[in-house]
C-alpha positions in Angstrom: 45.4 49.5 2.1 41.9 51.0 1.9 39.1 48.8 0.6 38.4 51.3 -2.2 42.0 51.2 -3.3 42.2 47.5 -3.2 39.0 47.3 -5.2 40.4 49.6 -7.9 43.6 47.6 -7.9 41.8 44.3 -8.5 39.7 45.9 -11.3 42.9 47.2 -12.9 44.4 43.7 -12.8 41.3 42.2 -14.4 41.3 44.8 -17.2 45.0 44.2 -17.8 44.5 40.4 -18.0 41.6 40.8 -20.4 43.6 43.1 -22.7 46.5 40.7 -22.6 44.3 37.8 -23.6 42.8 39.8 -26.5 46.3 40.8 -27.7 47.6 37.2 -27.6 44.6 36.0 -29.6 45.0 38.8 -32.2 48.7 38.2 -32.6 48.7 34.4 -32.8 45.6 33.9 -35.0 46.1 33.1 -38.7 43.8 35.8 -40.0 44.3 35.0 -43.6 43.1 31.4 -43.1 40.2 32.6 -40.9 39.1 35.1 -43.4 39.2 32.7 -46.4 37.6 29.8 -44.5 35.0 31.5 -42.3 34.3 34.9 -43.9 34.5 34.2 -47.6 32.1 36.7 -49.2 31.9 34.7 -52.5 30.8 31.6 -50.6 28.4 33.7 -48.4 26.8 35.2 -51.5 26.1 31.7 -52.9 23.9 30.9 -49.8 21.4 33.6 -50.8 18.5 33.7 -51.3 17.9 30.1 -50.3 19.2 30.6 -46.8 16.4 33.2 -46.3 13.5 31.9 -48.4 14.0 28.2 -47.4 16.1 27.8 -44.3 15.1 30.9 -42.3 11.5 30.6 -43.4 11.4 26.9 -42.2 13.1 27.8 -38.9 10.4 30.4 -38.2 7.6 28.1 -39.4 8.8 25.2 -37.3 9.2 27.4 -34.2 5.7 28.9 -34.6 4.2 25.4 -34.9 6.1 24.0 -32.0 5.4 27.1 -29.8 1.6 27.2 -30.5 1.2 23.5 -30.1 3.3 23.5 -26.9 1.3 26.5 -25.6 -2.1 24.7 -25.9 -0.8 21.4 -24.6 1.1 23.2 -21.8 -2.0 25.1 -20.8 -3.9 21.8 -20.5 -1.2 20.2 -18.5 -1.0 23.2 -16.1 -4.7 23.0 -15.5 -4.5 19.3 -14.9 -1.6 19.8 -12.4 -3.8 22.2 -10.5 -6.9 20.1 -10.8 -8.5 18.7 -7.6 -8.8 15.3 -9.4 -5.8 13.3 -8.2 -5.2 11.1 -11.4 -5.0 14.3 -13.5 -2.4 15.8 -11.2 -0.4 12.5 -11.2 -0.5 12.3 -15.0 0.5 16.0 -15.5 3.3 15.8 -12.9 4.7 12.6 -14.5 4.5 14.1 -18.0 6.2 17.3 -17.0 9.0 15.6 -15.0 9.6 13.1 -17.7 9.9 15.4 -20.7 11.8 18.1 -18.7 14.3 15.4 -17.7 14.9 14.0 -21.2 17.1 15.6 -23.8 15.1 17.1 -26.7 17.4 15.3 -29.1 16.5 11.9 -27.6 12.7 12.7 -27.8 13.0 13.7 -31.4 14.8 10.5 -32.2 12.1 8.5 -30.4 9.3 10.2 -32.4 11.1 10.0 -35.7 12.3 6.4 -35.5 11.4 4.4 -32.3 7.6 5.1 -32.1 7.0 4.6 -35.9 8.8 1.2 -35.8 7.2 0.1 -32.6 3.6 0.9 -33.6 3.9 0.7 -37.4 2.8 4.3 -37.5 3.7 7.0 -40.1 3.7 10.5 -38.5 1.9 13.2 -40.4 4.4 15.4 -42.3 7.0 12.6 -42.4 10.3 13.1 -40.7 9.8 16.9 -40.2 6.3 16.2 -38.7 7.7 13.7 -36.3 10.4 16.1 -35.2 7.9 18.9 -34.7 5.6 16.6 -32.6 8.6 15.9 -30.4 9.4 19.6 -30.0 5.7 20.3 -29.1 5.8 17.5 -26.5 9.0 18.9 -24.9 8.0 22.5 -25.1 4.7 21.7 -23.5 6.4 20.4 -20.4 8.4 23.6 -19.8 5.5 25.9 -20.8 3.1 24.0 -18.4 5.3 24.8 -15.4 5.6 28.4 -16.5 1.8 28.7 -16.8 1.2 26.9 -13.5 3.6 29.4 -11.8 1.7 32.3 -13.4 -1.7 31.0 -12.3 -0.4 30.6 -8.7 1.1 34.1 -8.8 -2.4 35.7 -9.3 -3.6 37.1 -6.0 -6.1 34.8 -4.3 -8.3 37.9 -3.7 -9.0 38.1 -7.4 -10.5 34.6 -7.4 -12.4 35.3 -4.2 -13.9 38.5 -5.7 -14.9 36.7 -8.9 -16.6 33.9 -6.9 -18.4 36.4 -4.7 -19.9 37.9 -7.9 -21.4 34.5 -8.8 -18.8 33.3 -11.3 -18.3 29.5 -11.5 -14.7 28.1 -11.1 -14.3 27.5 -14.9 -15.4 31.0 -15.9 -13.3 32.6 -13.1 -10.2 30.7 -14.5 -10.9 31.8 -18.1 -11.9 35.4 -17.5 -10.0 36.4 -14.4 -7.1 34.2 -13.6 -5.6 33.3 -17.0 -5.5 36.8 -18.5 -3.5 38.0 -15.4 -1.3 34.9 -15.4 -0.4 35.3 -19.0 0.5 39.0 -18.4 2.9 37.8 -15.6 4.5 35.0 -17.7 4.9 36.8 -21.0 8.7 37.3 -20.5 9.4 33.7 -19.7 7.2 32.5 -22.5 9.1 34.7 -24.9 12.3 33.1 -23.5 10.8 29.7 -24.3 10.2 30.9 -27.9 13.8 31.9 -28.2 14.9 28.5 -26.9 12.6 26.8 -29.5 14.2 28.8 -32.3 17.5 27.2 -31.4 16.0 23.8 -30.7 14.8 23.5 -34.3 18.4 22.9 -35.2 18.0 19.4 -33.5 15.5 18.4 -36.2 18.4 17.2 -38.4 18.3 13.9 -36.5 14.9 13.2 -38.1 16.2 13.7 -41.6 15.0 16.6 -43.9 14.1 16.9 -47.5 15.7 19.7 -49.4 12.7 22.0 -49.1 12.3 21.2 -45.4 15.8 22.2 -44.2 16.1 24.7 -41.5 19.1 27.0 -40.9 21.5 24.5 -39.3 20.9 21.7 -41.8 21.1 24.1 -44.7 24.4 25.5 -43.4 25.8 22.0 -42.8 24.9 20.9 -46.3 26.4 24.1 -47.7 29.7 23.5 -45.8 29.9 20.0 -47.3 29.3 21.2 -50.8 31.5 24.3 -50.6 34.3 22.8 -48.5 34.1 26.1 -46.6 32.8 27.0 -43.1 31.4 30.4 -44.2 27.8 29.1 -44.4 27.9 28.4 -40.7 28.8 32.0 -40.0 25.9 33.2 -42.2 23.5 30.8 -40.5 24.7 32.1 -37.1 24.0 35.7 -38.2 20.6 34.6 -39.4 19.9 33.1 -36.0 21.0 36.3 -34.3 18.8 38.4 -36.6 15.8 36.3 -35.4 16.6 35.9 -31.7 18.1 39.3 -30.8 14.9 41.3 -31.3 13.1 38.7 -29.2 15.6 38.9 -26.4 15.3 42.7 -26.4 11.5 42.3 -26.3 11.9 40.1 -23.2 14.0 42.8 -21.5 11.5 45.4 -22.4 8.6 43.4 -21.1 10.4 42.7 -17.8 11.1 46.4 -17.3 7.4 47.1 -18.1 6.3 44.5 -15.5 8.6 45.9 -12.9 7.1 49.4 -13.5 3.6 47.9 -13.3 4.3 46.4 -9.9 
């Protein structure tokens, strides 16, 4: 049998298996129960407008705060890791490895409960503030590595040219290296933003007041009060409405960077 014939045969079998699985799911599923429990339009209507003006708004707000805070802290950590001063490199490396290795949920729990108890400290913003601080700390570890990689990807000739013009190292970093590094790392930074949008769902562990609820907590509370899972589907659609444009932006930026290279 020719290789091309064998390849077409394998593809045909895979298509047939996929179609068979879809047919089995369609025929065995209880669509009446699924429709009434997950896609109840009356229950979905009752989540509006609060799911937009409170839950979605808070999700976007928490994401923006965590991303901006993580970006500034991550930039500082990246510069420390590239510093010729050994203690700075040690500290930045230890921080990055620690918070990249810990689950974000555990870090949020620590900031919301363990640290306040241990140090008799009340975080600004209460439980939501503690959760946001934890997200900033975790996001900074990942963003720091992304920025470091971007800085190291800038051609060394750019630095040498700037230094030959009399620029000092700090000004060379600010005016020459960082603008090019951020252009390189824009797609992965946007991916980090998308991850943060989903990570805001972990803030439930810290406890939320009614006006502080984000999409997941709002949907969970609505499911409890309505005894119906439709709010979860609505929340999922809201997440997709926020994240899909960003993922498309990432793809567009990656294509743009490839054309630029």
